[in-house]
Backbone atoms as SQL, in Angstrom:
CREATE TABLE atoms (id INTEGER PRIMARY KEY, chain TEXT, resi INTEGER, resn TEXT, atom TEXT, x REAL, y REAL, z REAL);
INSERT INTO atoms VALUES
  (1, 'A', 1, 'MET', 'N', 132.863, 170.608, 45.547),
  (2, 'A', 1, 'MET', 'CA', 133.578, 170.506, 46.809),
  (3, 'A', 1, 'MET', 'C', 133.493, 171.857, 47.355),
  (4, 'A', 2, 'ALA', 'N', 133.952, 172.969, 46.833),
  (5, 'A', 2, 'ALA', 'CA', 134.297, 173.980, 47.525),
  (6, 'A', 2, 'ALA', 'C', 133.105, 174.891, 48.029),
  (7, 'A', 3, 'ILE', 'N', 132.314, 174.596, 47.269),
  (8, 'A', 3, 'ILE', 'CA', 130.811, 175.151, 47.392),
  (9, 'A', 3, 'ILE', 'C', 130.137, 174.327, 48.870),
  (10, 'A', 4, 'ASP', 'N', 130.147, 172.952, 48.946),
  (11, 'A', 4, 'ASP', 'CA', 129.840, 172.093, 49.782),
  (12, 'A', 4, 'ASP', 'C', 130.602, 172.603, 51.249),
  (13, 'A', 5, 'GLN', 'N', 132.269, 172.717, 51.261),
  (14, 'A', 5, 'GLN', 'CA', 132.734, 173.133, 52.489),
  (15, 'A', 5, 'GLN', 'C', 132.187, 174.614, 52.915),
  (16, 'A', 6, 'ALA', 'N', 132.317, 175.314, 51.626),
  (17, 'A', 6, 'ALA', 'CA', 131.752, 177.004, 52.056),
  (18, 'A', 6, 'ALA', 'C', 130.349, 176.934, 52.799),
  (19, 'A', 7, 'SER', 'N', 129.419, 175.864, 52.228),
  (20, 'A', 7, 'SER', 'CA', 128.355, 176.258, 53.037),
  (21, 'A', 7, 'SER', 'C', 128.003, 175.975, 54.288),
  (22, 'A', 8, 'VAL', 'N', 129.067, 174.981, 54.448),
  (23, 'A', 8, 'VAL', 'CA', 129.282, 174.310, 56.085),
  (24, 'A', 8, 'VAL', 'C', 129.869, 175.251, 57.045),
  (25, 'A', 9, 'ASP', 'N', 130.994, 176.001, 56.446),
  (26, 'A', 9, 'ASP', 'CA', 131.677, 177.039, 57.027),
  (27, 'A', 9, 'ASP', 'C', 130.957, 178.250, 57.498),
  (28, 'A', 10, 'LEU', 'N', 129.681, 178.604, 56.488),
  (29, 'A', 10, 'LEU', 'CA', 129.081, 179.650, 56.732),
  (30, 'A', 10, 'LEU', 'C', 128.051, 179.442, 57.416),
  (31, 'A', 11, 'VAL', 'N', 127.423, 178.178, 57.705),
  (32, 'A', 11, 'VAL', 'CA', 126.348, 177.826, 58.637),
  (33, 'A', 11, 'VAL', 'C', 127.225, 177.770, 60.043),
  (34, 'A', 12, 'ASN', 'N', 128.010, 177.115, 59.941),
  (35, 'A', 12, 'ASN', 'CA', 128.681, 177.183, 61.166),
  (36, 'A', 12, 'ASN', 'C', 129.435, 178.197, 61.924),
  (37, 'A', 13, 'GLN', 'N', 129.620, 179.130, 61.051),
  (38, 'A', 13, 'GLN', 'CA', 130.336, 180.343, 61.839),
  (39, 'A', 13, 'GLN', 'C', 129.073, 181.134, 62.677),
  (40, 'A', 14, 'GLU', 'N', 127.671, 181.156, 62.153),
  (41, 'A', 14, 'GLU', 'CA', 126.821, 181.845, 62.798),
  (42, 'A', 14, 'GLU', 'C', 126.236, 181.231, 64.145),
  (43, 'A', 15, 'ALA', 'N', 125.645, 181.959, 64.628),
  (44, 'A', 15, 'ALA', 'CA', 124.939, 181.424, 65.917),
  (45, 'A', 15, 'ALA', 'C', 123.501, 180.655, 65.505),
  (46, 'A', 16, 'ALA', 'N', 122.951, 179.707, 66.294),
  (47, 'A', 16, 'ALA', 'CA', 121.836, 179.486, 65.894),
  (48, 'A', 16, 'ALA', 'C', 120.709, 180.446, 66.150),
  (49, 'A', 17, 'LEU', 'N', 119.350, 180.256, 65.332),
  (50, 'A', 17, 'LEU', 'CA', 118.340, 181.065, 65.453),
  (51, 'A', 17, 'LEU', 'C', 117.611, 181.043, 66.787),
  (52, 'A', 18, 'PRO', 'N', 116.944, 181.868, 67.693),
  (53, 'A', 18, 'PRO', 'CA', 116.405, 181.402, 68.720),
  (54, 'A', 18, 'PRO', 'C', 115.243, 180.332, 68.684),
  (55, 'A', 19, 'GLU', 'N', 114.556, 180.360, 67.453),
  (56, 'A', 19, 'GLU', 'CA', 113.589, 179.553, 67.308),
  (57, 'A', 19, 'GLU', 'C', 114.185, 177.857, 66.548),
  (58, 'A', 20, 'SER', 'N', 115.597, 178.060, 66.495),
  (59, 'A', 20, 'SER', 'CA', 115.918, 176.599, 66.025),
  (60, 'A', 20, 'SER', 'C', 115.711, 175.451, 66.759),
  (61, 'A', 21, 'SER', 'N', 115.863, 174.318, 65.908),
  (62, 'A', 21, 'SER', 'CA', 115.708, 172.856, 66.791),
  (63, 'A', 21, 'SER', 'C', 116.719, 172.544, 67.287),
  (64, 'A', 22, 'LEU', 'N', 118.199, 173.264, 67.303),
  (65, 'A', 22, 'LEU', 'CA', 119.143, 172.931, 67.992),
  (66, 'A', 22, 'LEU', 'C', 119.113, 172.785, 69.339),
  (67, 'A', 23, 'ASN', 'N', 119.503, 171.715, 70.155),
  (68, 'A', 23, 'ASN', 'CA', 119.486, 171.840, 71.346),
  (69, 'A', 23, 'ASN', 'C', 120.965, 171.952, 71.893),
  (70, 'A', 24, 'ILE', 'N', 122.088, 171.717, 70.794),
  (71, 'A', 24, 'ILE', 'CA', 123.318, 171.905, 71.180),
  (72, 'A', 24, 'ILE', 'C', 124.059, 172.188, 70.048),
  (73, 'A', 25, 'ASN', 'N', 125.513, 173.021, 70.135),
  (74, 'A', 25, 'ASN', 'CA', 126.146, 173.446, 69.213),
  (75, 'A', 25, 'ASN', 'C', 125.411, 174.711, 68.540),
  (76, 'A', 26, 'ARG', 'N', 124.866, 175.617, 69.619),
  (77, 'A', 26, 'ARG', 'CA', 124.133, 176.748, 69.275),
  (78, 'A', 26, 'ARG', 'C', 125.089, 177.958, 69.113),
  (79, 'A', 27, 'ALA', 'N', 126.189, 178.016, 69.457),
  (80, 'A', 27, 'ALA', 'CA', 126.979, 179.210, 69.556),
  (81, 'A', 27, 'ALA', 'C', 127.489, 179.399, 67.996),
  (82, 'A', 28, 'ALA', 'N', 127.851, 180.462, 67.728),
  (83, 'A', 28, 'ALA', 'CA', 128.984, 180.818, 66.720),
  (84, 'A', 28, 'ALA', 'C', 130.116, 179.948, 66.707),
  (85, 'A', 29, 'GLY', 'N', 130.509, 179.245, 65.585),
  (86, 'A', 29, 'GLY', 'CA', 131.597, 178.257, 65.572),
  (87, 'A', 29, 'GLY', 'C', 131.272, 176.971, 65.700),
  (88, 'A', 30, 'GLU', 'N', 130.230, 176.669, 66.497),
  (89, 'A', 30, 'GLU', 'CA', 129.938, 175.297, 66.704),
  (90, 'A', 30, 'GLU', 'C', 129.181, 174.659, 65.432),
  (91, 'A', 31, 'ASP', 'N', 129.529, 173.309, 65.686),
  (92, 'A', 31, 'ASP', 'CA', 128.839, 172.400, 64.361),
  (93, 'A', 31, 'ASP', 'C', 127.559, 171.991, 64.727),
  (94, 'A', 32, 'LYS', 'N', 126.707, 173.322, 63.786),
  (95, 'A', 32, 'LYS', 'CA', 125.342, 172.822, 63.584),
  (96, 'A', 32, 'LYS', 'C', 124.804, 171.654, 63.144),
  (97, 'A', 33, 'PHE', 'N', 125.454, 171.197, 62.284),
  (98, 'A', 33, 'PHE', 'CA', 124.967, 169.699, 61.502),
  (99, 'A', 33, 'PHE', 'C', 125.115, 168.556, 62.591),
  (100, 'A', 34, 'ARG', 'N', 126.155, 168.570, 63.210),
  (101, 'A', 34, 'ARG', 'CA', 126.258, 167.548, 64.294),
  (102, 'A', 34, 'ARG', 'C', 125.550, 167.885, 65.699),
  (103, 'A', 35, 'GLY', 'N', 124.968, 169.143, 65.540),
  (104, 'A', 35, 'GLY', 'CA', 123.961, 169.553, 66.634),
  (105, 'A', 35, 'GLY', 'C', 122.782, 168.833, 66.424),
  (106, 'A', 36, 'ILE', 'N', 122.196, 168.681, 65.177),
  (107, 'A', 36, 'ILE', 'CA', 121.071, 167.849, 64.742),
  (108, 'A', 36, 'ILE', 'C', 121.302, 166.415, 64.660),
  (109, 'A', 37, 'TYR', 'N', 122.343, 166.144, 63.850),
  (110, 'A', 37, 'TYR', 'CA', 122.603, 164.475, 63.598),
  (111, 'A', 37, 'TYR', 'C', 123.870, 164.428, 64.223),
  (112, 'A', 38, 'PRO', 'N', 124.007, 163.957, 65.547),
  (113, 'A', 38, 'PRO', 'CA', 125.367, 163.922, 66.308),
  (114, 'A', 38, 'PRO', 'C', 125.902, 162.565, 65.669),
  (115, 'A', 39, 'GLN', 'N', 125.170, 161.587, 64.966),
  (116, 'A', 39, 'GLN', 'CA', 125.610, 160.346, 64.623),
  (117, 'A', 39, 'GLN', 'C', 126.221, 160.470, 63.330),
  (118, 'A', 40, 'VAL', 'N', 125.851, 161.218, 62.663),
  (119, 'A', 40, 'VAL', 'CA', 126.197, 161.361, 61.094),
  (120, 'A', 40, 'VAL', 'C', 127.535, 162.215, 60.915),
  (121, 'A', 41, 'ASP', 'N', 128.724, 161.871, 60.428),
  (122, 'A', 41, 'ASP', 'CA', 129.876, 162.436, 59.951),
  (123, 'A', 41, 'ASP', 'C', 129.695, 162.966, 58.751),
  (124, 'A', 42, 'TRP', 'N', 129.455, 164.298, 58.499),
  (125, 'A', 42, 'TRP', 'CA', 129.460, 164.930, 57.494),
  (126, 'A', 42, 'TRP', 'C', 130.507, 165.420, 56.659),
  (127, 'A', 43, 'ALA', 'N', 131.496, 165.440, 57.361),
  (128, 'A', 43, 'ALA', 'CA', 132.992, 165.435, 56.987),
  (129, 'A', 43, 'ALA', 'C', 133.392, 164.470, 56.432),
  (130, 'A', 44, 'HIS', 'N', 132.950, 163.280, 56.649),
  (131, 'A', 44, 'HIS', 'CA', 133.476, 161.912, 55.764),
  (132, 'A', 44, 'HIS', 'C', 133.016, 162.571, 54.400),
  (133, 'A', 45, 'GLN', 'N', 131.586, 162.546, 54.173),
  (134, 'A', 45, 'GLN', 'CA', 131.094, 162.841, 52.758),
  (135, 'A', 45, 'GLN', 'C', 132.087, 163.498, 52.039),
  (136, 'A', 46, 'LEU', 'N', 132.549, 164.400, 52.446),
  (137, 'A', 46, 'LEU', 'CA', 133.414, 165.695, 51.591),
  (138, 'A', 46, 'LEU', 'C', 134.814, 165.016, 51.564),
  (139, 'A', 47, 'ASP', 'N', 135.227, 164.295, 52.532),
  (140, 'A', 47, 'ASP', 'CA', 136.497, 163.663, 52.199),
  (141, 'A', 47, 'ASP', 'C', 136.497, 162.549, 51.017),
  (142, 'A', 48, 'TYR', 'N', 135.385, 162.017, 51.184),
  (143, 'A', 48, 'TYR', 'CA', 135.440, 160.639, 50.376),
  (144, 'A', 48, 'TYR', 'C', 135.110, 161.198, 48.625),
  (145, 'A', 49, 'ALA', 'N', 134.378, 162.465, 48.712),
  (146, 'A', 49, 'ALA', 'CA', 134.294, 163.105, 47.420),
  (147, 'A', 49, 'ALA', 'C', 135.454, 163.728, 47.062),
  (148, 'A', 50, 'GLU', 'N', 136.300, 164.201, 47.991),
  (149, 'A', 50, 'GLU', 'CA', 137.664, 164.493, 47.436),
  (150, 'A', 50, 'GLU', 'C', 138.388, 163.239, 47.212),
  (151, 'A', 51, 'GLN', 'N', 138.290, 162.355, 47.644),
  (152, 'A', 51, 'GLN', 'CA', 139.395, 161.012, 47.238),
  (153, 'A', 51, 'GLN', 'C', 138.855, 160.690, 45.985),
  (154, 'A', 52, 'LEU', 'N', 137.523, 160.778, 45.397),
  (155, 'A', 52, 'LEU', 'CA', 136.939, 160.488, 44.086),
  (156, 'A', 52, 'LEU', 'C', 137.458, 161.331, 43.159),
  (157, 'A', 53, 'GLY', 'N', 138.151, 162.511, 43.627),
  (158, 'A', 53, 'GLY', 'CA', 138.403, 163.294, 42.498),
  (159, 'A', 53, 'GLY', 'C', 137.333, 164.482, 42.199),
  (160, 'A', 54, 'SER', 'N', 136.433, 164.736, 43.159),
  (161, 'A', 54, 'SER', 'CA', 135.429, 165.403, 43.003),
  (162, 'A', 54, 'SER', 'C', 135.649, 166.840, 43.013),
  (163, 'A', 55, 'GLY', 'N', 136.780, 167.185, 43.285),
  (164, 'A', 55, 'GLY', 'CA', 137.263, 168.682, 43.814),
  (165, 'A', 55, 'GLY', 'C', 138.030, 168.569, 45.202),
  (166, 'A', 56, 'ALA', 'N', 138.776, 169.909, 45.533),
  (167, 'A', 56, 'ALA', 'CA', 139.138, 169.970, 46.830),
  (168, 'A', 56, 'ALA', 'C', 138.325, 170.674, 47.704),
  (169, 'A', 57, 'GLY', 'N', 138.456, 170.262, 48.938),
  (170, 'A', 57, 'GLY', 'CA', 137.594, 170.715, 50.067),
  (171, 'A', 57, 'GLY', 'C', 138.310, 171.825, 50.950),
  (172, 'A', 58, 'ARG', 'N', 139.475, 171.878, 50.545),
  (173, 'A', 58, 'ARG', 'CA', 140.248, 173.208, 51.195),
  (174, 'A', 58, 'ARG', 'C', 139.848, 174.583, 50.337),
  (175, 'A', 59, 'ILE', 'N', 139.423, 175.370, 50.908),
  (176, 'A', 59, 'ILE', 'CA', 139.188, 176.685, 50.737),
  (177, 'A', 59, 'ILE', 'C', 139.955, 177.725, 51.181),
  (178, 'A', 60, 'HIS', 'N', 139.991, 179.118, 50.760),
  (179, 'A', 60, 'HIS', 'CA', 140.900, 179.966, 51.381),
  (180, 'A', 60, 'HIS', 'C', 139.711, 181.211, 51.202),
  (181, 'A', 61, 'TRP', 'N', 139.338, 181.871, 52.178),
  (182, 'A', 61, 'TRP', 'CA', 138.435, 182.753, 52.657),
  (183, 'A', 61, 'TRP', 'C', 139.091, 184.183, 52.325),
  (184, 'A', 62, 'ARG', 'N', 138.794, 185.354, 51.603),
  (185, 'A', 62, 'ARG', 'CA', 139.128, 186.444, 51.675),
  (186, 'A', 62, 'ARG', 'C', 138.315, 187.282, 51.865),
  (187, 'A', 63, 'LYS', 'N', 138.054, 188.172, 52.304),
  (188, 'A', 63, 'LYS', 'CA', 137.414, 189.364, 52.645),
  (189, 'A', 63, 'LYS', 'C', 137.687, 190.586, 51.757),
  (190, 'A', 64, 'PHE', 'N', 136.969, 191.122, 51.024),
  (191, 'A', 64, 'PHE', 'CA', 137.510, 192.563, 50.324),
  (192, 'A', 64, 'PHE', 'C', 136.324, 193.436, 50.404),
  (193, 'A', 65, 'LYS', 'N', 136.448, 194.738, 49.992),
  (194, 'A', 65, 'LYS', 'CA', 135.432, 195.658, 50.539),
  (195, 'A', 65, 'LYS', 'C', 135.271, 196.174, 48.714),
  (196, 'A', 66, 'LEU', 'N', 134.114, 196.205, 48.443),
  (197, 'A', 66, 'LEU', 'CA', 133.540, 196.710, 46.906),
  (198, 'A', 66, 'LEU', 'C', 133.538, 198.242, 47.176),
  (199, 'A', 67, 'ILE', 'N', 133.743, 198.610, 46.157),
  (200, 'A', 67, 'ILE', 'CA', 133.606, 200.179, 45.831),
  (201, 'A', 67, 'ILE', 'C', 132.547, 200.477, 44.713),
  (202, 'A', 68, 'ALA', 'N', 131.725, 201.153, 45.069),
  (203, 'A', 68, 'ALA', 'CA', 130.698, 201.386, 43.633),
  (204, 'A', 68, 'ALA', 'C', 131.870, 202.529, 42.583),
  (205, 'A', 69, 'SER', 'N', 131.885, 201.846, 41.827),
  (206, 'A', 69, 'SER', 'CA', 132.488, 202.834, 40.458),
  (207, 'A', 69, 'SER', 'C', 132.220, 202.398, 39.309),
  (208, 'A', 70, 'ASN', 'N', 132.560, 203.171, 38.350),
  (209, 'A', 70, 'ASN', 'CA', 132.275, 202.869, 37.040),
  (210, 'A', 70, 'ASN', 'C', 133.280, 202.314, 36.152),
  (211, 'A', 71, 'GLN', 'N', 134.535, 202.207, 37.132),
  (212, 'A', 71, 'GLN', 'CA', 135.534, 201.519, 36.457),
  (213, 'A', 71, 'GLN', 'C', 135.840, 200.063, 36.784),
  (214, 'A', 72, 'PRO', 'N', 136.270, 199.342, 35.763),
  (215, 'A', 72, 'PRO', 'CA', 136.660, 197.799, 36.179),
  (216, 'A', 72, 'PRO', 'C', 137.498, 197.764, 37.537),
  (217, 'A', 73, 'VAL', 'N', 137.563, 196.440, 38.198),
  (218, 'A', 73, 'VAL', 'CA', 138.181, 196.285, 39.408),
  (219, 'A', 73, 'VAL', 'C', 139.110, 195.473, 38.998),
  (220, 'A', 74, 'GLU', 'N', 140.354, 195.202, 39.319),
  (221, 'A', 74, 'GLU', 'CA', 141.395, 194.285, 39.124),
  (222, 'A', 74, 'GLU', 'C', 141.663, 193.326, 40.430),
  (223, 'A', 75, 'ILE', 'N', 141.328, 192.058, 40.475),
  (224, 'A', 75, 'ILE', 'CA', 141.665, 191.161, 41.570),
  (225, 'A', 75, 'ILE', 'C', 142.710, 190.075, 40.956),
  (226, 'A', 76, 'ASN', 'N', 143.663, 189.813, 41.371),
  (227, 'A', 76, 'ASN', 'CA', 144.544, 188.800, 41.094),
  (228, 'A', 76, 'ASN', 'C', 144.890, 188.860, 39.518),
  (229, 'A', 77, 'GLY', 'N', 144.937, 189.870, 39.134),
  (230, 'A', 77, 'GLY', 'CA', 145.060, 189.935, 37.454),
  (231, 'A', 77, 'GLY', 'C', 144.009, 189.778, 36.576),
  (232, 'A', 78, 'ARG', 'N', 142.879, 189.839, 37.243),
  (233, 'A', 78, 'ARG', 'CA', 141.486, 189.440, 36.390),
  (234, 'A', 78, 'ARG', 'C', 140.870, 190.884, 36.757),
  (235, 'A', 79, 'SER', 'N', 140.318, 191.303, 35.444),
  (236, 'A', 79, 'SER', 'CA', 139.684, 192.484, 35.556),
  (237, 'A', 79, 'SER', 'C', 137.979, 192.130, 35.489),
  (238, 'A', 80, 'PHE', 'N', 137.172, 192.719, 36.638),
  (239, 'A', 80, 'PHE', 'CA', 135.932, 192.820, 36.759),
  (240, 'A', 80, 'PHE', 'C', 135.395, 193.953, 36.517),
  (241, 'A', 81, 'ALA', 'N', 134.092, 194.175, 35.623),
  (242, 'A', 81, 'ALA', 'CA', 133.401, 195.147, 35.490),
  (243, 'A', 81, 'ALA', 'C', 132.320, 195.366, 36.132);
């Protein structure tokens, strides 16, 4: 579920490529999937999957800067080498 929602978010946050078949919803932040298939409500599929217990569609984006280092990095109490 989370990866599906993240995929939608990442696609929709970008502007459409110039050679794209999109005629509407081309700007960053607009729904590209509805631009191609206006009659399909893709969000319904994610909502239904969540109702079935396949996971949660709510995600929290975090941006962080990685620094090249030989030392492990700790995030939320977990160490990453």
